[in-house]
BAMI-967940 format. One line per field, with one value per residue (C-alpha): x, y, z; residue number from 1. Coordinates in pm, 1 decimal, m for minus. Last residue first. Example, Ala and Ser with C-alpha at 12.3 -4.5 7.8 and 13.67 -1.06 7.14 Angstrom:
residues 2
X <- [1367.0 1230.0]
Y <- [m106.0 m450.0]
Z <- [714.0 780.0]
pos <- [2 1]
//
This chain:
residues 339
X <- [4448.5 4544.1 4901.6 4980.5 4916.9 4551.0 4426.0 4075.3 3942.9 3582.7 3290.8 3195.7 2776.4 2778.6 2457.7 2278.8 1964.8 1890.4 1528.7 1236.3 987.5 905.0 943.1 1106.0 1331.8 1392.1 1476.8 1705.3 1893.1 1932.3 2084.0 2327.5 2464.3 2577.2 2860.2 2980.9 2961.7 3155.9 3426.3 3533.8 3762.3 4099.9 4436.5 4690.0 5035.8 5388.6 5417.4 5593.4 5634.6 5522.0 5138.5 5137.5 5191.4 5013.8 4667.3 4719.8 4673.5 4334.4 4196.4 4236.0 4229.8 4467.5 4895.0 5161.6 5542.6 5826.1 6130.4 6336.5 6657.4 6913.9 6766.2 6667.9 6613.6 6436.9 6271.9 6174.6 5992.3 5840.8 5692.1 5563.8 5444.6 5205.1 4989.5 4879.0 4585.7 4579.7 4697.5 5065.9 5289.7 5633.1 5910.1 6280.5 6395.5 6725.6 6845.3 6689.8 6795.7 6756.8 6483.0 6233.8 6337.1 6244.9 5895.9 5774.1 5838.7 5681.5 5348.6 5367.4 5334.6 5113.6 4866.7 4657.7 4684.8 5041.0 5048.0 5356.0 5399.1 5731.3 6028.3 5853.8 6100.4 6009.0 6163.9 5879.5 5680.4 5312.9 5229.8 5374.0 5321.5 4980.5 4871.8 5104.6 4893.1 4556.2 4614.3 4706.9 4402.1 4225.5 4398.9 4325.1 3964.4 3954.0 4034.7 4169.4 4490.2 4484.0 4688.3 4826.9 5170.2 5394.3 5753.9 5850.9 6257.5 6394.3 6275.2 5965.2 6104.9 6038.8 5799.7 5646.2 5604.4 5460.0 5150.7 5102.7 5109.2 4883.6 4605.8 4661.8 4570.1 4276.1 4139.4 4123.7 3930.6 3647.8 3561.6 3225.9 2855.6 2790.6 2394.2 2107.3 2269.8 2224.9 2622.4 2791.7 3130.1 3046.6 3169.9 3348.2 3352.5 2906.0 2704.1 2334.5 2064.9 1718.1 1607.8 1256.6 1352.2 1384.9 1593.3 1784.1 1806.9 1985.5 2168.8 2340.7 2434.8 2540.0 2783.5 2844.7 2938.1 3180.2 3363.9 3426.3 3378.5 3074.1 3047.3 2645.0 2349.6 2062.8 1692.3 1347.5 1489.4 1321.1 1515.1 1598.9 1725.6 1976.7 2118.5 2133.6 2347.7 2563.8 2623.8 2759.0 2975.4 3147.3 3194.7 3327.7 3621.5 3708.8 3747.0 3562.1 3231.5 3032.0 2656.0 2415.5 2014.1 1894.2 1533.1 1277.4 1053.9 1136.5 1302.4 1486.5 1627.5 1811.6 1965.3 2086.0 2176.2 2413.4 2560.3 2627.3 2828.9 2987.1 3107.8 3191.8 3462.1 3580.0 3631.5 3939.1 4158.7 4058.0 3818.9 3557.2 3699.1 3343.9 3084.9 2680.9 2407.4 2074.9 1768.4 1426.9 1048.9 806.8 531.7 338.2 642.8 658.3 302.4 443.3 776.4 525.7 297.0 629.6 686.5 729.3 918.3 901.8 1281.7 1263.4 942.6 1110.6 1448.7 1246.2 1029.3 1386.9 1551.9 1218.2 1289.0 1609.5 1605.1 1341.6 989.9 819.2 948.5 746.9 1034.8 763.9 862.0 887.2 599.5 368.5 489.7 457.3 116.7 48.0 104.6 375.3 457.5 692.7 542.5 183.4 302.3 458.8 154.7 m77.8 139.1 67.2 247.6 146.1 4.2]
Y <- [m1616.9 m1774.7 m1828.4 m1519.3 m1309.8 m1141.8 m1032.8 m933.3 m691.4 m760.1 m499.0 m270.0 m214.8 124.4 247.7 m93.4 m262.6 m106.1 58.7 m125.6 41.7 m175.6 m68.3 268.2 116.1 m198.4 m24.4 190.7 m42.8 m302.9 29.5 49.8 m315.7 m408.0 m106.0 m234.4 m546.9 m543.0 m356.7 m639.5 m438.4 m625.8 m591.8 m730.1 m849.0 m920.3 m722.1 m728.4 m1090.4 m1222.8 m1373.5 m1130.2 m812.0 m1068.6 m1013.0 m674.9 m658.3 m881.4 m617.7 m733.0 m424.0 m279.3 m288.3 m388.5 m368.3 m521.5 m315.2 m497.4 m681.8 m636.0 m329.7 m342.0 60.2 11.8 m329.3 m209.7 93.7 m48.8 m270.5 m52.3 196.3 m127.7 m0.3 284.8 304.7 484.2 286.7 216.4 63.1 21.0 m54.1 m147.0 217.5 229.8 546.6 854.1 1019.5 655.5 510.5 824.1 952.6 588.8 544.9 845.7 833.1 498.7 631.5 905.1 699.3 480.5 758.4 753.1 1097.8 971.4 1148.3 1132.4 1021.4 1088.0 831.5 740.6 579.3 204.2 115.6 276.1 m13.8 m43.1 257.9 473.2 246.8 183.1 540.8 631.1 293.4 449.6 797.2 633.1 440.0 745.6 937.5 698.9 725.6 1029.9 1170.2 1560.2 1390.2 1214.2 890.9 786.3 678.6 548.7 501.5 324.3 315.8 40.2 m149.0 m351.8 m679.6 m542.8 m774.4 m847.1 m433.6 m409.9 m654.6 m486.3 m158.4 m312.9 m359.6 m50.4 88.1 m140.6 m34.0 374.9 227.3 55.5 m83.6 40.0 64.1 395.9 425.5 695.9 1001.8 1331.9 1428.8 1418.1 1279.8 1180.3 827.1 714.3 358.8 392.1 649.9 598.2 877.4 830.1 1178.8 1351.7 1651.9 1907.5 1716.4 1448.5 1629.5 1946.6 1707.2 1569.3 1923.7 2053.2 1771.4 1756.7 2180.6 2063.9 1871.3 1485.2 1350.7 1102.1 791.5 809.6 596.2 823.4 759.2 924.6 967.3 1241.3 1372.8 1687.6 1535.8 1311.6 1607.5 1821.0 1499.6 1456.9 1878.5 1863.1 1591.1 1770.6 2084.2 1873.4 1761.9 1376.3 1297.7 1100.5 1106.9 819.3 874.5 605.9 591.8 268.5 199.5 m3.8 m205.7 m539.5 m677.5 m433.9 m405.9 m719.7 m583.4 m236.0 m453.9 m660.1 m316.9 m164.0 m473.4 m515.8 m132.1 m185.1 m455.7 m225.6 81.6 m50.1 2.7 373.6 500.3 629.4 820.0 895.3 702.9 881.2 654.1 753.1 533.4 595.7 418.5 371.1 574.4 501.8 567.6 974.1 1020.3 837.0 1066.3 1315.9 1242.7 1203.2 848.9 743.2 434.2 455.2 529.3 794.9 989.0 967.6 1126.7 1367.5 1440.3 1515.7 1709.9 1959.2 1980.6 2054.2 2301.6 2491.9 2544.0 2845.9 2735.1 2565.2 2282.5 2001.2 1747.9 1979.6 2238.5 1913.1 1741.9 2078.8 2112.0 1762.0 1865.0 1758.6 1424.2 1284.2 960.5 1133.7 1306.4 1046.1 868.8 1190.9 1236.6 915.5 553.0 289.1 13.6]
Z <- [m1267.6 m916.6 m974.2 m1155.9 m833.5 m779.6 m423.5 m412.2 m228.8 m213.5 m308.3 m80.2 m56.9 164.4 235.4 372.5 315.7 m4.5 m46.6 m227.5 m317.0 m534.5 m920.7 m848.9 m571.4 m715.1 m1025.5 m871.2 m731.8 m1063.5 m1196.5 m929.7 m919.5 m1265.7 m1292.5 m950.9 m990.8 m1320.7 m1174.6 m905.5 m729.5 m852.0 m629.7 m838.7 m658.8 m826.3 m1150.5 m1427.3 m1397.8 m1736.8 m1616.6 m1367.8 m1676.7 m1921.5 m1688.4 m1645.3 m2058.1 m2012.8 m1741.2 m1367.2 m1198.7 m976.4 m949.8 m695.3 m833.2 m626.0 m799.0 m1087.8 m932.7 m1209.2 m1350.5 m1749.9 m1791.3 m2139.2 m2049.0 m1681.4 m1866.5 m2144.8 m1880.7 m1633.9 m1903.8 m1993.5 m1657.2 m1809.2 m1557.0 m1188.1 m851.3 m930.1 m641.7 m746.3 m488.2 m476.5 m532.8 m404.6 m588.6 m706.9 m1017.5 m1297.6 m1103.5 m1120.8 m1476.4 m1596.2 m1349.2 m1482.6 m1847.2 m1834.4 m1697.5 m1898.3 m2215.2 m2091.8 m1960.8 m1642.7 m1602.0 m1503.7 m1157.1 m916.9 m572.3 m429.4 m311.7 m17.0 239.1 385.2 718.7 891.6 792.9 1002.5 1070.9 784.9 587.2 680.2 652.9 316.4 154.4 295.5 172.5 m186.1 m243.5 m135.5 m382.8 m677.8 m568.0 m492.7 m859.1 m862.5 m830.4 m1171.0 m1234.5 m946.8 m940.6 m573.7 m574.7 m241.9 m117.0 96.3 390.9 508.2 386.4 24.6 m42.0 260.5 314.7 m31.7 61.4 344.6 189.7 m25.6 181.9 292.7 13.8 m24.0 298.4 181.8 m161.7 m4.7 m310.5 m510.4 m454.1 m243.7 m127.8 m160.1 m281.3 m86.9 m71.6 277.4 108.1 m229.2 m376.7 m646.5 m807.8 m811.9 m641.7 m635.6 m701.6 m615.9 m803.4 m528.7 m809.8 m535.7 m290.0 m462.3 m784.8 m570.5 m329.8 m658.9 m796.6 m495.4 m449.0 m858.8 m763.4 m431.3 m634.0 m644.3 m1020.5 m1007.1 m1119.9 m1075.9 m1128.2 m1136.9 m1117.2 m1246.2 m1591.1 m1797.1 m2083.2 m1920.9 m1637.9 m1876.7 m2060.2 m1711.9 m1532.5 m1869.6 m1858.5 m1495.9 m1557.4 m1854.7 m1648.6 m1351.0 m1598.8 m1453.4 m1845.7 m2110.0 m1968.0 m2096.2 m2070.1 m2044.1 m2083.0 m1898.3 m1978.2 m1800.4 m1908.5 m1700.2 m1965.2 m2060.7 m1741.5 m1808.5 m2098.9 m1931.1 m1642.1 m1831.8 m2070.4 m1665.9 m1564.7 m1896.8 m1836.0 m1536.1 m1646.8 m1966.9 m1704.2 m1542.3 m1906.0 m1955.7 m2226.6 m2028.5 m1793.2 m1633.9 m1604.6 m1591.7 m1595.3 m1623.7 m1543.7 m1737.1 m1662.0 m1922.1 m1889.5 m1532.0 m1331.6 m1450.1 m1248.7 m991.4 m940.3 m932.9 m691.2 m454.4 m374.4 5.5 97.4 485.6 519.6 232.6 421.8 697.9 613.1 441.7 760.9 965.9 696.0 675.6 1037.9 1018.7 773.0 947.8 800.6 585.3 245.2 m24.9 m85.5 m228.0 29.3 335.3 249.1 234.9 515.1 778.2 593.1 715.1 1032.9 1275.3 1471.0 1246.5 1226.5 1218.2 959.7 753.3 763.9 647.5 368.6 254.1 176.8 m88.2 20.0]
pos <- [339 338 337 336 335 334 333 332 331 330 329 328 327 326 325 324 323 322 321 320 319 318 317 316 315 314 313 312 311 310 309 308 307 306 305 304 303 302 301 300 299 298 297 296 295 294 293 292 291 290 289 288 287 286 285 284 283 282 281 280 279 278 277 276 275 274 273 272 271 270 269 268 267 266 265 264 263 262 261 260 259 258 257 256 255 254 253 252 251 250 249 248 247 246 245 244 243 242 241 240 239 238 237 236 235 234 233 232 231 230 229 228 227 226 225 224 223 222 221 220 219 218 217 216 215 214 213 212 211 210 209 208 207 206 205 204 203 202 201 200 199 198 197 196 195 194 193 192 191 190 189 188 187 186 185 184 183 182 181 180 179 178 177 176 175 174 173 172 171 170 169 168 167 166 165 164 163 162 161 160 159 158 157 156 155 154 153 152 151 150 149 148 147 146 145 144 143 142 141 140 139 138 137 136 135 134 133 132 131 130 129 128 127 126 125 124 123 122 121 120 119 118 117 116 115 114 113 112 111 110 109 108 107 106 105 104 103 102 101 100 99 98 97 96 95 94 93 92 91 90 89 88 87 86 85 84 83 82 81 80 79 78 77 76 75 74 73 72 71 70 69 68 67 66 65 64 63 62 61 60 59 58 57 56 55 54 53 52 51 50 49 48 47 46 45 44 43 42 41 40 39 38 37 36 35 34 33 32 31 30 29 28 27 26 25 24 23 22 21 20 19 18 17 16 15 14 13 12 11 10 9 8 7 6 5 4 3 2 1]
//
């Protein structure tokens, strides 16, 4: 049975008029009261009239990604395609916008285009910026649009839930692996992709925290950004290893990992650095198999692409909210022996 405004009013201990003003952003109500009412309405599975009206037609769910050409997107896109196929059988259309960068203007444009097309839910791989956060909050409050973030999250935003890896924990995991590989001594080069990408930043932060805590004998040789570019990755490794002696560990959290092989082939080190990379792509499998890398941490990108549209479909069709705010995917550790 559909939840009514009267039921929300009784639960919140306010009048129906107060509930109506809170849910329709009509003002004349304190922000604290309005927030509490919206929280209660969300918990009870209330569907606004406008959303009910739109739901009589075909449901449309938007998906916005970033860094579409990066290798780690292969599995995420496979999950999105599978979700699209399954949701078509439920009468739900998936509208997909693929961003090429981590530019907030590009992402805002794609979000606005989907909003104009009348989406009723949004799966978002967000760029971490105040403007994206504000747009998400506006859609969630004013439009009553359920939003699920995936792969990367927006701290404090009014999204329903997040699907993805606990990246800080994965960074700590990588530090533990590096400590075992190096015996806890030496110099480590860290290569990220874009410094504005909070996924990469959380991995680096977790790695550095654990190294400082558990492996004080490991020295940081630097954190450099490759922009997920193979040639830039090669250049960073070659320049650093030629100018900084004693590098025996390489931690790469970004794309462009093929540059690692290229750098090692040109440097021909007597003992290559112990190397940890991310994401189980075909190219990265070959890096493990050919002993270019020792460990690979996989974030289960398929699940990250597959689950958000299904979560939104259940909200829109069944009034079923997710049980958990954080749906963390497994931190899978791969070597050439367990591929």
